[in-house]
C-alpha positions as CSV (number, residue, x, y, z in Angstrom):
1,M,38.8,10.9,-28.0
2,D,40.9,13.5,-30.1
3,K,43.6,15.1,-28.1
4,V,43.5,18.8,-27.6
5,G,46.2,21.6,-26.9
6,V,44.6,23.9,-24.4
7,V,41.7,23.1,-22.2
8,A,39.8,25.6,-19.9
9,V,38.2,24.4,-16.8
10,I,35.5,26.5,-15.4
11,P,33.7,25.6,-12.0
12,A,30.1,27.0,-12.0
13,Y,27.4,27.0,-9.6
14,N,24.1,29.0,-10.2
15,E,25.6,31.0,-12.8
16,E,23.2,30.7,-15.9
17,K,23.2,34.5,-16.4
18,T,27.1,34.7,-17.0
19,V,28.4,31.4,-18.0
20,G,27.2,31.6,-21.6
21,G,29.0,34.7,-22.4
22,V,32.2,33.5,-20.5
23,V,32.1,30.1,-22.5
24,E,31.7,32.0,-25.8
25,E,34.7,34.4,-25.0
26,V,36.9,31.7,-23.6
27,R,36.4,29.3,-26.8
28,R,38.3,32.0,-28.7
29,Y,41.6,31.3,-26.8
30,V,41.4,27.5,-26.0
31,D,40.7,24.3,-27.9
32,L,38.1,22.9,-25.4
33,V,35.9,24.4,-22.5
34,I,35.0,22.2,-19.6
35,V,32.3,23.5,-17.4
36,V,31.6,21.7,-14.1
37,D,28.1,22.3,-13.0
38,D,28.4,21.9,-9.2
39,G,24.9,20.9,-8.5
40,S,23.3,24.0,-9.6
41,N,19.5,24.5,-9.4
42,D,19.1,26.7,-12.4
43,K,20.3,26.2,-16.2
44,T,24.0,26.7,-15.6
45,G,24.7,23.4,-17.4
46,E,22.3,23.8,-20.2
47,V,23.4,27.3,-21.0
48,A,27.1,26.2,-21.0
49,E,26.4,23.3,-23.4
50,K,24.2,25.3,-25.7
51,H,27.3,27.9,-26.0
52,G,29.7,25.0,-26.8
53,A,31.1,23.8,-23.4
54,R,31.6,20.2,-22.4
55,V,29.5,20.0,-19.3
56,V,30.2,17.6,-16.4
57,R,27.6,17.7,-13.6
58,H,27.6,16.9,-10.0
59,V,24.3,15.6,-8.7
60,R,24.6,17.7,-5.6
61,R,26.7,20.8,-4.7
62,R,30.1,19.5,-3.5
63,G,31.9,22.8,-3.4
64,V,34.5,24.8,-5.6
65,G,37.2,22.4,-4.7
66,A,35.5,19.2,-5.8
67,A,34.1,21.1,-8.9
68,V,37.8,21.9,-9.7
69,A,39.0,18.5,-9.0
70,T,36.4,17.0,-11.5
71,G,37.2,19.6,-14.1
72,Y,41.0,18.8,-13.8
73,D,40.3,15.0,-14.0
74,E,38.2,15.4,-17.1
75,A,40.6,17.8,-18.7
76,L,43.5,15.2,-18.2
77,K,41.5,12.6,-20.1
78,T,41.3,14.9,-23.2
79,G,45.3,14.6,-23.7
80,G,45.6,18.3,-23.4
81,E,49.0,19.9,-22.8
82,L,48.1,23.1,-21.1
83,F,45.3,23.9,-18.7
84,V,43.7,27.2,-17.8
85,Q,41.2,27.7,-14.9
86,L,39.0,30.8,-14.5
87,D,35.6,31.6,-13.0
88,A,32.2,31.4,-14.4
89,D,31.0,34.7,-13.1
90,G,32.6,36.9,-15.6
91,Q,35.1,38.6,-13.2
92,H,38.2,37.3,-15.2
93,R,38.8,38.4,-18.7
94,P,39.2,35.8,-21.3
95,E,41.4,37.8,-23.2
96,D,44.1,37.5,-20.6
97,I,44.4,33.8,-21.3
98,P,47.2,34.2,-23.7
99,R,49.2,36.2,-21.1
100,V,48.7,33.6,-18.4
101,L,49.7,30.9,-20.6
102,A,52.6,32.7,-22.2
103,P,55.2,32.0,-19.3
104,I,54.5,28.2,-19.7
105,V,54.7,28.2,-23.4
106,R,58.1,30.2,-23.1
107,G,59.4,27.6,-20.7
108,E,59.7,30.0,-17.9
109,A,57.1,28.4,-15.4
110,D,54.9,25.3,-14.8
111,L,52.3,27.1,-12.8
112,V,51.2,30.6,-13.4
113,I,48.9,32.7,-11.2
114,G,47.1,35.6,-12.4
115,S,47.4,38.2,-9.7
116,R,44.9,40.8,-8.8
117,F,47.3,42.8,-6.7
118,L,50.3,43.2,-9.1
119,G,50.4,46.2,-11.3
120,G,49.6,48.6,-8.6
121,K,45.8,48.4,-9.0
122,A,44.1,46.8,-6.0
123,P,40.7,45.0,-6.8
124,D,37.3,46.2,-5.5
125,M,36.7,43.7,-2.8
126,P,35.2,43.9,0.7
127,L,37.6,44.6,3.6
128,T,36.9,41.2,5.1
129,K,37.8,39.3,2.0
130,R,40.7,41.4,1.4
131,F,42.1,40.7,4.8
132,G,41.5,37.0,4.3
133,N,43.3,37.1,1.0
134,W,46.4,38.9,2.7
135,L,46.3,36.3,5.7
136,F,46.2,33.3,3.4
137,T,48.8,34.8,1.0
138,K,51.3,35.5,4.0
139,L,50.8,31.9,5.2
140,T,51.3,30.5,1.6
141,K,54.5,32.6,1.2
142,L,55.6,31.2,4.9
143,V,55.0,27.6,4.0
144,S,56.1,27.6,0.4
145,G,59.0,30.0,0.4
146,V,57.9,31.6,-2.7
147,E,57.0,35.2,-3.2
148,I,53.3,35.5,-4.1
149,S,50.7,38.3,-3.8
150,D,47.5,36.6,-4.6
151,S,47.3,33.0,-3.4
152,Q,43.6,32.7,-3.7
153,S,43.3,33.7,-7.4
154,G,41.0,31.5,-9.3
155,F,42.6,32.5,-12.7
156,R,45.6,30.3,-13.4
157,A,47.4,28.0,-15.9
158,I,49.4,24.7,-15.4
159,R,51.3,22.4,-17.4
160,R,50.2,18.8,-17.9
161,E,53.3,17.4,-16.2
162,A,52.8,19.6,-13.3
163,L,49.1,18.7,-12.8
164,E,49.7,15.2,-12.9
165,T,52.0,15.2,-9.9
166,L,49.6,17.6,-8.0
167,F,46.6,15.2,-8.6
168,L,48.2,11.9,-8.2
169,H,45.7,10.8,-5.4
170,G,42.6,12.5,-7.1
171,V,42.4,15.0,-4.1
172,Y,41.7,18.5,-4.8
173,T,44.0,21.0,-3.4
174,Y,42.7,24.5,-2.5
175,T,44.4,27.5,-4.3
176,Q,46.9,27.8,-1.5
177,E,47.6,24.2,-1.4
178,M,48.2,24.0,-5.3
179,I,51.0,26.5,-4.9
180,I,52.7,25.0,-1.9
181,R,52.6,21.5,-3.5
182,A,53.9,22.8,-6.8
183,V,56.8,24.4,-5.0
184,K,57.7,21.5,-2.8
185,E,57.5,19.3,-6.0
186,G,60.0,21.4,-7.8
187,W,57.9,23.1,-10.2
188,R,58.3,26.6,-11.2
189,V,55.5,29.2,-10.0
190,K,55.1,32.5,-11.5
191,E,52.7,35.4,-11.1
192,I,51.5,37.8,-13.6
193,P,49.1,40.8,-13.2
194,I,45.6,40.6,-14.4
195,N,42.6,42.9,-14.2
196,V,39.2,41.7,-12.9
197,V,35.9,43.3,-13.6
198,R,32.6,43.4,-11.3
199,R,30.3,40.6,-11.5
200,Y,27.7,40.9,-14.4
201,S,25.0,40.1,-11.7
202,G,24.3,38.7,-8.3
203,R,27.1,37.9,-5.7
204,S,29.8,35.4,-5.8
205,K,28.8,31.9,-5.1
206,V,32.1,30.2,-5.1
207,V,32.5,30.7,-1.4
208,T,29.1,31.0,0.4
209,N,30.6,30.5,4.0
210,P,33.9,32.2,4.4
211,F,34.4,30.8,7.9
212,S,34.1,27.1,6.6
213,Y,36.4,28.0,3.8
214,A,39.0,29.4,6.1
215,F,38.8,26.4,8.3
216,R,39.1,23.9,5.5
217,A,41.9,25.9,3.9
218,M,43.9,25.8,7.1
219,L,43.4,22.2,7.5
220,I,44.6,21.6,3.9
221,M,47.7,23.8,4.7
222,T,48.5,22.0,7.9
223,R,48.3,18.7,6.0
224,T,50.6,20.1,3.2
225,I,53.2,20.9,6.0
226,R,52.9,17.5,7.3
227,D,53.4,16.0,3.9
228,Y,56.4,18.0,2.8
229,N,58.1,19.0,6.0
230,P,57.4,16.2,8.5
231,I,60.5,17.0,10.6
232,A,58.9,20.4,11.5
233,F,55.5,19.2,11.7
234,F,56.0,16.0,14.0
235,G,59.2,17.5,15.4
236,G,57.3,20.5,16.5
237,L,54.5,18.6,18.1
238,G,57.2,16.2,19.7
239,L,59.1,19.2,21.3
240,V,56.0,20.7,22.7
241,S,54.9,17.4,24.3
242,L,58.3,16.6,25.5
243,S,58.9,20.0,27.1
244,A,55.6,20.0,28.8
245,G,56.4,16.6,30.1
246,L,59.8,17.4,31.5
247,L,58.7,20.7,33.0
248,L,55.8,18.7,34.8
249,S,58.3,16.0,35.8
250,A,60.6,18.9,37.3
251,Y,57.8,20.2,39.2
252,I,57.0,16.7,40.6
253,L,60.6,16.2,41.5
254,V,60.8,19.6,43.4
255,T,57.6,18.5,45.2
256,V,59.3,15.3,46.2
257,I,62.3,16.8,47.4
258,T,60.6,19.7,49.4
259,T,57.7,17.6,50.9
260,G,58.8,14.1,50.7
261,R,55.8,13.1,48.9
262,V,55.0,12.4,45.1
263,G,51.8,14.3,45.3
264,A,48.8,13.4,43.1
265,Y,49.4,10.3,40.7
266,P,47.4,11.5,37.8
267,R,49.9,14.3,37.5
268,L,52.7,11.8,37.4
269,I,51.0,9.7,34.9
270,L,50.3,12.7,32.7
271,A,54.0,13.7,32.9
272,S,55.2,10.1,31.7
273,L,52.5,10.3,28.9
274,L,53.8,13.6,27.7
275,V,57.4,12.5,27.8
276,L,56.6,9.3,25.8
277,S,54.3,11.1,23.3
278,G,57.0,13.6,22.6
279,V,59.8,11.1,22.0
280,Q,57.5,8.9,19.9
281,L,56.5,12.1,17.7
282,L,60.2,13.1,17.4
283,F,61.1,9.4,16.1
284,F,57.9,9.5,13.9
285,G,59.0,12.8,12.3
286,L,62.4,11.2,11.5
287,L,60.9,8.2,10.1
288,A,58.4,10.1,7.9
289,D,61.3,12.3,6.6
290,M,63.2,9.2,5.4
291,L,60.0,8.0,3.8
292,K,59.7,11.4,2.2
293,G,63.2,11.3,0.8
294,V,62.5,7.7,-0.8
295,S,59.2,9.3,-2.4
296,R,61.1,12.1,-3.9
297,E,63.7,10.0,-5.5
298,I,60.9,7.5,-7.0
299,K,59.1,10.5,-8.4
300,S,62.5,11.9,-9.8
301,Q,63.2,8.7,-11.5
302,V,59.7,8.5,-13.0
303,R,60.2,12.2,-14.5
304,R,63.3,11.1,-15.8
305,A,61.9,7.8,-17.5
């Protein structure tokens, strides 16, 4: 398989009306376009192929996360050095691809996010979606410590070396998790302003159930905190459990002093379990933090090799 320089990854579901035009335009700026047909029941895959894309198909719909993971896995096989991701619905302008890639080419960033909120012009989106984007962006900033304005943007570019470390286990990270993991792995994240256009037709099919998406995104962000800051994650849980156990133990002790009776034995058992669980979680957090340090050193040596 011939190596290529820039590879575009486009997840698509039932986008036969728009994907062809998107592929045609994107091909002007990249060496290869990979479209992941996420179990579409229309001719999305056929249209994309007709317009020159390499199409990878899911037998059934697996969701945007799995589609992006499949696309990046396929892109890595090509030997490409730079990867750009955008949507199939036409909202992202292919002519912005060089601008999104530019900070990586100049050596200023490893992951570049195309922000819809930079530049002073807010995108046209429903109030609920705008609030969700604001909330997840705030959480992403809190967890990662990086200043970001649009954590959910699907228009982004990443360098090969960074992508390989973010997908070592073949598990897709949602948009927020990719940013958090990139920062925690020591990669440079940068935003540039982009403009988006209204969909050519229909409505967005990337997220059909916003509540399900929000729940999964929260789980992923929680896992990310667990993986990269185990002291805070397990230590926080341990302190809560230990504090509750000690408070309940104090209540039982006061009861014994004032009444001369222990009281309900289940309460005593619960207090003991809470204290033991709290201590175990604290020690587990310390152990996990030690293992994280070893893992970081191994990754650092691999990068230098």
